[in-house]
Short mmCIF file of the C-alpha atoms (twelve columns), coordinates in Angstrom:
data_MODEL
# 
_entry.id   MODEL 
# 
loop_
_atom_site.group_PDB 
_atom_site.id 
_atom_site.type_symbol 
_atom_site.label_atom_id 
_atom_site.label_alt_id 
_atom_site.label_comp_id 
_atom_site.label_asym_id 
_atom_site.label_seq_id 
_atom_site.Cartn_x 
_atom_site.Cartn_y 
_atom_site.Cartn_z 
_atom_site.pdbx_PDB_model_num 
ATOM 1   C CA . MET A 1   0.000  0.000  0.000   1 
ATOM 2   C CA . ILE A 2   1.319  3.420  -0.956  1 
ATOM 3   C CA . VAL A 3   0.480  6.239  1.395   1 
ATOM 4   C CA . ALA A 4   0.657  9.589  -0.384  1 
ATOM 5   C CA . GLY A 5   1.319  12.927 1.152   1 
ATOM 6   C CA . LEU A 6   3.172  11.742 4.242   1 
ATOM 7   C CA . GLY A 7   4.299  14.759 6.215   1 
ATOM 8   C CA . VAL A 8   7.943  14.684 5.280   1 
ATOM 9   C CA . ALA A 9   8.917  18.291 5.886   1 
ATOM 10  C CA . ALA A 10  11.576 18.601 8.525   1 
ATOM 11  C CA . THR A 11  10.550 21.118 11.168  1 
ATOM 12  C CA . LEU A 12  12.737 24.160 10.885  1 
ATOM 13  C CA . THR A 13  13.506 25.326 14.394  1 
ATOM 14  C CA . ALA A 14  14.563 28.941 14.067  1 
ATOM 15  C CA . VAL A 15  17.278 29.869 16.498  1 
ATOM 16  C CA . THR A 16  18.512 33.396 15.944  1 
ATOM 17  C CA . ALA A 17  22.230 33.741 16.403  1 
ATOM 18  C CA . ALA A 18  24.945 36.277 15.728  1 
ATOM 19  C CA . VAL A 19  28.427 35.104 14.850  1 
ATOM 20  C CA . ALA A 20  31.218 37.656 15.042  1 
ATOM 21  C CA . PHE A 21  34.043 36.686 12.719  1 
ATOM 22  C CA . ALA A 22  37.702 37.409 13.258  1 
ATOM 23  C CA . GLY A 23  37.618 40.107 10.585  1 
ATOM 24  C CA . GLY A 24  34.812 41.953 12.327  1 
ATOM 25  C CA . GLU A 25  32.052 40.671 10.017  1 
ATOM 26  C CA . THR A 26  28.844 39.593 11.758  1 
ATOM 27  C CA . ALA A 27  26.361 37.067 10.380  1 
ATOM 28  C CA . THR A 28  22.881 37.186 11.903  1 
ATOM 29  C CA . GLY A 29  20.168 34.617 11.489  1 
ATOM 30  C CA . ALA A 30  19.583 30.926 11.859  1 
ATOM 31  C CA . VAL A 31  20.555 27.927 9.816   1 
ATOM 32  C CA . VAL A 32  17.542 27.206 7.628   1 
ATOM 33  C CA . CYS A 33  17.161 24.194 5.351   1 
ATOM 34  C CA . PRO A 34  14.731 23.432 2.514   1 
ATOM 35  C CA . GLN A 35  11.938 21.029 3.361   1 
ATOM 36  C CA . PRO A 36  12.396 17.668 1.609   1 
ATOM 37  C CA . VAL A 37  9.408  16.721 -0.522  1 
ATOM 38  C CA . VAL A 38  8.647  13.009 -0.846  1 
ATOM 39  C CA . PRO A 39  5.324  12.603 -2.690  1 
ATOM 40  C CA . ALA A 40  4.491  9.055  -1.621  1 
ATOM 41  C CA . VAL A 41  5.901  6.787  1.084   1 
ATOM 42  C CA . PRO A 42  4.981  3.087  1.260   1 
ATOM 43  C CA . ALA A 43  3.497  2.029  4.593   1 
ATOM 44  C CA . ALA A 44  6.370  -0.415 5.086   1 
ATOM 45  C CA . ALA A 45  8.904  2.436  4.838   1 
ATOM 46  C CA . GLN A 46  7.124  5.065  6.921   1 
ATOM 47  C CA . ALA A 47  8.839  4.267  10.224  1 
ATOM 48  C CA . GLU A 48  12.319 4.496  8.709   1 
ATOM 49  C CA . VAL A 49  11.473 7.635  6.734   1 
ATOM 50  C CA . ARG A 50  10.070 9.345  9.837   1 
ATOM 51  C CA . ARG A 51  13.215 8.374  11.754  1 
ATOM 52  C CA . GLU A 52  15.431 9.993  9.119   1 
ATOM 53  C CA . LEU A 53  13.241 13.098 8.998   1 
ATOM 54  C CA . ALA A 54  13.642 13.382 12.769  1 
ATOM 55  C CA . ASN A 55  17.378 12.997 12.192  1 
ATOM 56  C CA . LEU A 56  17.256 15.951 9.766   1 
ATOM 57  C CA . ASP A 57  15.530 18.001 12.475  1 
ATOM 58  C CA . LYS A 58  18.229 17.022 14.959  1 
ATOM 59  C CA . GLN A 59  20.981 17.986 12.519  1 
ATOM 60  C CA . ILE A 60  19.456 21.459 12.047  1 
ATOM 61  C CA . ALA A 61  19.116 21.948 15.806  1 
ATOM 62  C CA . GLU A 62  22.751 20.909 16.330  1 
ATOM 63  C CA . ALA A 63  23.923 23.253 13.579  1 
ATOM 64  C CA . ASN A 64  22.028 26.162 15.117  1 
ATOM 65  C CA . GLU A 65  23.468 25.364 18.528  1 
ATOM 66  C CA . ARG A 66  26.948 25.301 16.982  1 
ATOM 67  C CA . LEU A 67  26.203 28.647 15.354  1 
ATOM 68  C CA . ARG A 68  25.036 30.083 18.685  1 
ATOM 69  C CA . THR A 69  28.070 28.926 20.650  1 
ATOM 70  C CA . SER A 70  30.756 29.733 18.070  1 
ATOM 71  C CA . ALA A 71  30.646 33.528 18.163  1 
ATOM 72  C CA . GLY A 72  34.150 34.876 17.643  1 
ATOM 73  C CA . GLU A 73  35.570 31.697 16.122  1 
ATOM 74  C CA . GLY A 74  37.217 31.367 12.735  1 
ATOM 75  C CA . GLY A 75  37.315 33.785 9.830   1 
ATOM 76  C CA . PRO A 76  34.870 35.051 7.201   1 
ATOM 77  C CA . ASN A 77  34.235 31.521 5.873   1 
ATOM 78  C CA . PHE A 78  33.797 29.887 9.267   1 
ATOM 79  C CA . VAL A 79  30.022 29.338 9.045   1 
ATOM 80  C CA . GLN A 80  30.262 27.805 5.572   1 
ATOM 81  C CA . ASN A 81  33.275 25.605 6.307   1 
ATOM 82  C CA . ALA A 82  32.542 24.540 9.873   1 
ATOM 83  C CA . ILE A 83  28.733 24.469 9.982   1 
ATOM 84  C CA . LEU A 84  26.906 24.619 6.640   1 
ATOM 85  C CA . GLY A 85  29.314 22.368 4.716   1 
ATOM 86  C CA . PRO A 86  29.316 19.482 7.231   1 
ATOM 87  C CA . LEU A 87  25.552 19.875 7.682   1 
ATOM 88  C CA . ALA A 88  24.990 19.462 3.926   1 
ATOM 89  C CA . SER A 89  27.036 16.250 3.941   1 
ATOM 90  C CA . LYS A 90  25.023 14.837 6.860   1 
ATOM 91  C CA . ARG A 91  21.764 15.763 5.152   1 
ATOM 92  C CA . VAL A 92  22.822 14.080 1.905   1 
ATOM 93  C CA . ALA A 93  23.459 10.859 3.843   1 
ATOM 94  C CA . ALA A 94  20.066 11.036 5.610   1 
ATOM 95  C CA . LEU A 95  18.206 11.859 2.393   1 
ATOM 96  C CA . ASN A 96  19.951 8.974  0.663   1 
ATOM 97  C CA . ARG A 97  18.778 6.654  3.446   1 
ATOM 98  C CA . ILE A 98  15.214 7.881  2.850   1 
ATOM 99  C CA . GLU A 99  15.546 7.024  -0.850  1 
ATOM 100 C CA . THR A 100 16.947 3.605  0.034   1 
ATOM 101 C CA . ALA A 101 14.159 2.870  2.535   1 
ATOM 102 C CA . ILE A 102 11.472 3.625  -0.050  1 
ATOM 103 C CA . GLY A 103 13.398 1.819  -2.780  1 
ATOM 104 C CA . ARG A 104 13.243 -1.447 -0.849  1 
ATOM 105 C CA . VAL A 105 9.471  -1.653 -1.280  1 
ATOM 106 C CA . ALA A 106 8.608  0.694  -4.179  1 
ATOM 107 C CA . ALA A 107 10.161 2.737  -6.951  1 
ATOM 108 C CA . LYS A 108 13.141 4.551  -5.457  1 
ATOM 109 C CA . PRO A 109 12.803 8.343  -5.530  1 
ATOM 110 C CA . GLU A 110 15.742 10.199 -7.026  1 
ATOM 111 C CA . GLY A 111 17.124 13.660 -6.487  1 
ATOM 112 C CA . LEU A 112 16.348 14.169 -2.794  1 
ATOM 113 C CA . GLU A 113 19.906 15.421 -2.340  1 
ATOM 114 C CA . ARG A 114 18.743 18.704 -3.894  1 
ATOM 115 C CA . PHE A 115 17.289 19.471 -0.437  1 
ATOM 116 C CA . ALA A 116 20.633 19.020 1.314   1 
ATOM 117 C CA . THR A 117 22.106 22.528 1.108   1 
ATOM 118 C CA . CYS A 118 21.103 24.944 3.872   1 
ATOM 119 C CA . GLY A 119 21.633 28.663 4.289   1 
ATOM 120 C CA . LEU A 120 21.954 31.326 6.940   1 
ATOM 121 C CA . GLY A 121 18.785 33.316 7.426   1 
ATOM 122 C CA . GLN A 122 16.863 31.607 4.641   1 
ATOM 123 C CA . ALA A 123 16.910 28.317 2.816   1 
ATOM 124 C CA . PRO A 124 18.590 28.311 -0.613  1 
ATOM 125 C CA . ALA A 125 16.467 27.798 -3.716  1 
ATOM 126 C CA . VAL A 126 15.937 24.145 -4.601  1 
ATOM 127 C CA . SER A 127 16.404 22.890 -8.140  1 
ATOM 128 C CA . ALA A 128 13.509 21.322 -10.017 1 
ATOM 129 C CA . PRO A 129 12.908 17.600 -9.468  1 
ATOM 130 C CA . PRO A 130 14.352 15.164 -12.009 1 
ATOM 131 C CA . THR A 131 12.449 15.161 -15.286 1 
ATOM 132 C CA . THR A 132 10.038 12.283 -15.706 1 
ATOM 133 C CA . SER A 133 11.433 9.849  -18.228 1 
ATOM 134 C CA . LYS A 134 9.759  9.699  -21.629 1 
ATOM 135 C CA . PRO A 135 10.319 7.165  -24.414 1 
ATOM 136 C CA . ALA A 136 12.749 8.299  -27.070 1 
ATOM 137 C CA . ALA A 137 11.221 9.304  -30.414 1 
ATOM 138 C CA . SER A 138 12.994 6.470  -32.196 1 
ATOM 139 C CA . GLY A 139 11.030 3.938  -30.166 1 
ATOM 140 C CA . SER A 140 14.052 2.920  -28.119 1 
ATOM 141 C CA . SER A 141 13.398 3.184  -24.359 1 
ATOM 142 C CA . ALA A 142 16.642 5.074  -23.750 1 
ATOM 143 C CA . PRO A 143 19.675 6.454  -25.496 1 
ATOM 144 C CA . VAL A 144 22.748 4.284  -25.493 1 
ATOM 145 C CA . ALA A 145 25.234 5.565  -22.938 1 
ATOM 146 C CA . GLY A 146 28.803 5.427  -24.127 1 
ATOM 147 C CA . GLY A 147 31.995 5.818  -22.170 1 
ATOM 148 C CA . ALA A 148 32.467 5.346  -18.468 1 
ATOM 149 C CA . ILE A 149 31.788 7.194  -15.246 1 
ATOM 150 C CA . GLU A 150 34.753 9.144  -13.920 1 
ATOM 151 C CA . CYS A 151 35.029 10.736 -10.488 1 
ATOM 152 C CA . PRO A 152 37.494 13.298 -9.106  1 
ATOM 153 C CA . SER A 153 40.128 11.890 -6.777  1 
ATOM 154 C CA . PRO A 154 39.802 13.319 -3.250  1 
ATOM 155 C CA . VAL A 155 42.770 15.441 -2.227  1 
ATOM 156 C CA . LEU A 156 43.779 14.605 1.335   1 
ATOM 157 C CA . GLN A 157 46.742 16.101 3.101   1 
ATOM 158 C CA . ASP A 158 48.418 15.056 6.318   1 
ATOM 159 C CA . VAL A 159 46.142 12.173 7.263   1 
ATOM 160 C CA . PRO A 160 47.130 11.240 10.838  1 
ATOM 161 C CA . ALA A 161 48.323 7.698  11.461  1 
ATOM 162 C CA . ALA A 162 45.452 7.097  13.894  1 
ATOM 163 C CA . ALA A 163 42.938 7.760  11.114  1 
ATOM 164 C CA . ARG A 164 44.780 6.093  8.235   1 
ATOM 165 C CA . ALA A 165 43.001 2.723  8.430   1 
ATOM 166 C CA . GLU A 166 39.527 4.269  8.439   1 
ATOM 167 C CA . VAL A 167 40.418 6.726  5.675   1 
ATOM 168 C CA . ASP A 168 41.862 3.926  3.533   1 
ATOM 169 C CA . ARG A 169 38.699 1.907  4.085   1 
ATOM 170 C CA . GLU A 170 36.506 4.787  2.911   1 
ATOM 171 C CA . LEU A 171 38.759 5.456  -0.082  1 
ATOM 172 C CA . ALA A 172 38.354 1.790  -1.021  1 
ATOM 173 C CA . ASN A 173 34.600 2.264  -0.561  1 
ATOM 174 C CA . LEU A 174 34.711 5.147  -3.053  1 
ATOM 175 C CA . GLY A 175 36.437 2.853  -5.527  1 
ATOM 176 C CA . LYS A 176 33.798 0.181  -4.970  1 
ATOM 177 C CA . GLN A 177 30.988 2.700  -5.485  1 
ATOM 178 C CA . LEU A 178 32.522 3.832  -8.774  1 
ATOM 179 C CA . ALA A 179 32.923 0.247  -9.979  1 
ATOM 180 C CA . GLU A 180 29.295 -0.524 -9.091  1 
ATOM 181 C CA . ALA A 181 28.105 2.594  -10.924 1 
ATOM 182 C CA . ASN A 182 30.029 1.640  -14.057 1 
ATOM 183 C CA . GLU A 183 28.582 -1.875 -13.870 1 
ATOM 184 C CA . ARG A 184 25.103 -0.374 -13.537 1 
ATOM 185 C CA . LEU A 185 25.869 1.793  -16.570 1 
ATOM 186 C CA . ARG A 186 27.001 -1.238 -18.560 1 
ATOM 187 C CA . THR A 187 23.957 -3.358 -17.729 1 
ATOM 188 C CA . SER A 188 21.288 -0.655 -18.030 1 
ATOM 189 C CA . VAL A 189 21.522 0.178  -21.718 1 
ATOM 190 C CA . GLY A 190 17.973 0.611  -23.022 1 
ATOM 191 C CA . GLN A 191 16.438 1.472  -19.669 1 
ATOM 192 C CA . GLY A 192 14.684 4.706  -18.708 1 
ATOM 193 C CA . GLY A 193 14.608 7.928  -20.674 1 
ATOM 194 C CA . PRO A 194 17.035 10.672 -21.698 1 
ATOM 195 C CA . ASN A 195 17.844 11.547 -18.063 1 
ATOM 196 C CA . PHE A 196 18.217 7.969  -16.871 1 
ATOM 197 C CA . VAL A 197 21.992 8.045  -16.328 1 
ATOM 198 C CA . GLN A 198 21.832 11.268 -14.306 1 
ATOM 199 C CA . ASN A 199 18.792 10.319 -12.245 1 
ATOM 200 C CA . ALA A 200 19.432 6.614  -11.688 1 
ATOM 201 C CA . ILE A 201 23.235 6.394  -11.606 1 
ATOM 202 C CA . LEU A 202 25.140 9.679  -11.268 1 
ATOM 203 C CA . GLY A 203 22.769 11.258 -8.728  1 
ATOM 204 C CA . PRO A 204 22.719 8.319  -6.291  1 
ATOM 205 C CA . LEU A 205 26.486 7.888  -6.750  1 
ATOM 206 C CA . ALA A 206 27.067 11.508 -5.720  1 
ATOM 207 C CA . SER A 207 24.984 10.953 -2.574  1 
ATOM 208 C CA . LYS A 208 26.945 7.838  -1.633  1 
ATOM 209 C CA . ARG A 209 30.262 9.561  -2.281  1 
ATOM 210 C CA . ALA A 210 29.257 12.572 -0.177  1 
ATOM 211 C CA . ALA A 211 28.481 10.258 2.732   1 
ATOM 212 C CA . ALA A 212 31.822 8.426  2.389   1 
ATOM 213 C CA . LEU A 213 33.740 11.708 2.108   1 
ATOM 214 C CA . ASP A 214 31.976 12.968 5.221   1 
ATOM 215 C CA . ARG A 215 33.088 9.841  7.079   1 
ATOM 216 C CA . ILE A 216 36.664 10.565 5.979   1 
ATOM 217 C CA . ALA A 217 36.403 14.106 7.332   1 
ATOM 218 C CA . ILE A 218 34.988 12.788 10.617  1 
ATOM 219 C CA . ALA A 219 37.763 10.190 10.938  1 
ATOM 220 C CA . VAL A 220 40.483 12.811 10.483  1 
ATOM 221 C CA . GLY A 221 38.626 15.262 12.708  1 
ATOM 222 C CA . ARG A 222 38.731 12.876 15.655  1 
ATOM 223 C CA . VAL A 223 42.496 13.352 16.006  1 
ATOM 224 C CA . GLN A 224 43.221 16.749 14.413  1 
ATOM 225 C CA . ALA A 225 41.570 19.641 12.587  1 
ATOM 226 C CA . ARG A 226 38.721 18.310 10.461  1 
ATOM 227 C CA . PRO A 227 39.235 18.842 6.705   1 
ATOM 228 C CA . GLN A 228 36.559 20.940 5.038   1 
ATOM 229 C CA . GLY A 229 35.113 20.900 1.531   1 
ATOM 230 C CA . LEU A 230 35.650 17.230 0.682   1 
ATOM 231 C CA . GLU A 231 32.090 17.136 -0.649  1 
ATOM 232 C CA . ARG A 232 33.370 18.945 -3.753  1 
ATOM 233 C CA . PHE A 233 34.780 15.582 -4.862  1 
ATOM 234 C CA . ALA A 234 31.376 13.877 -4.717  1 
ATOM 235 C CA . THR A 235 30.041 14.680 -8.195  1 
ATOM 236 C CA . CYS A 236 31.052 12.396 -11.046 1 
ATOM 237 C CA . SER A 237 30.444 12.589 -14.779 1 
ATOM 238 C CA . LEU A 238 30.071 10.439 -17.863 1 
ATOM 239 C CA . LYS A 239 33.108 10.495 -20.136 1 
# 
């Protein structure tokens, strides 16, 4: 049974905060995130989806608390690098788990990661949902995808010895994800519509990579300064 219209919007708890940067700049407002829109959630997935939506709420609350207590820290990019960037990575992972939960019992939704990026004072604009697939005019169900998926190699500097094993494990996980995506590309010729590769392969791959890169940042951050911006290596392309 598919239950439509499940309340999937994460509650946005507004906590007003002022962060005074080292350079004298002050940012006022709260961390605000776009509300994820999931049009239909199977009954069998509702408990897990609600749990992840509650997790999104918790992440926002933690980010706002970090914003409130960090006045005077860092420089002009502190909020982006230390709060908004890590929050986006955590949200991508939670949104990916929502997609996976639904995908176990129904058609897996794609593109929920477009709700991951948050802003200070107001939520950023959200891109349009993935285009519904339509049969190609030639009668073929999808264009033939040529080439292979290529991903940027993460640049990591000064990984501490205490984190090396975990970082190596996640780097191997990135390699496994890429291999699985290329296998999916190879075996899916003829499926979907003109946006199939982006919506069914590249989009989910980016979400998985963002989660793995976030785990790398967390592993390093346990023993020294946490690296920022690793999520920029998440997006792959078809070559």
